N, C-alpha and C positions, 0 to 999 in steps of 0.2 A: 806571322802567325800561322801555325800549322792547322789545317782543317781536316777533321775526320770525315771519312766517307761512310755511306750507309752500310756498306759491307762489313765495316769494323764492329758494328753493333749487332750483327746477325750471326746465327749459328751455322756451322757447315753441315750439321746433322739435322736436315730438314724433315719434319713430319709432313707427310703428304698422303694423298689418296689416289688410287687408280681411277680412271674415268668410269669403269664399270662396277665400282664398289657400291654395295647397297647403302641407302641413305642412313640406315641405323649404324653402320660402321663409321661413316663420316661423322655422324653426331657423337658417337662414342670417342673417336679420336679428338674431337674438339673439346669434349668434356674432360677426358682423362689427361689431355696435354695442357690444360689451362691456357689455351691459345684462343685468339679471337678470329683468326683467319687461317684457312687450310687450303694450300694449293692442290688443285685436282689436275693430274697430268694424264696425257694420252700414252699410247704404247711406245712413243719415241721420247718419253719423259719431257715433253713440252707442256708448259702450263696452259690449261684450257680456261680455267676459272679459279677464283679464290672464294671458297665458301665461308660464310659467317656463321656465328653461333646463335644469334637471337631471332625471335619471331616478333616483329613489331605489331602491336595491336593499336590501331589508330582509328578513331571514329567517335561517334557520340551515341550514348545510350539514353533511353528515356529516363530510367531511374538508376540511382547510385547503387541500390541493392543488387542490381543485376551484374555489376562489375565483377564481384568475386566469383559468380557462377561462370561468367565468360572466361575469366582467367583460369579457373580450375579445369574447365573443359578443354581449353587450349593446351594446358600443361599435360593433359592425359593423351594427347595425340602422339602416336608412336614416332619416336625420333626427335621430338621437340626437347631441347636441352634448357632453353631459357626463354622467357617472355618479357618483352619490354612493354610495360603498360603505359599507353599514351591515350587511354580512353577518357572522355569527358562525359558528363551527364547533364540533363536538363533539370532534373529534380533530385535533391538530396533527401530522399524519402527515409533514410535511416534516422533522420533528426525529427521526423514527424511523429506525433503520438500514435499509438496503435489503433 
């Protein structure tokens, strides 16, 4: 049985960012390229880090009604492309009578 290697599923035209690129440019490359990881290279084209696209929001809020506010504010941060909502809450106040 012939086994494929990882390189056979990869492109040779790699989208990458230089190490001194502004964060906004890295975020734009991630969003425009529909990719989940972007290699960041130094001046010798050696990979320093692979940047991801999402901002995880993890934690517990007191009230459920605050979740949308936190998500909205996070999405407005310059350079944020996506937000992974993993917030929980103690009270589901949206179900309570006014």
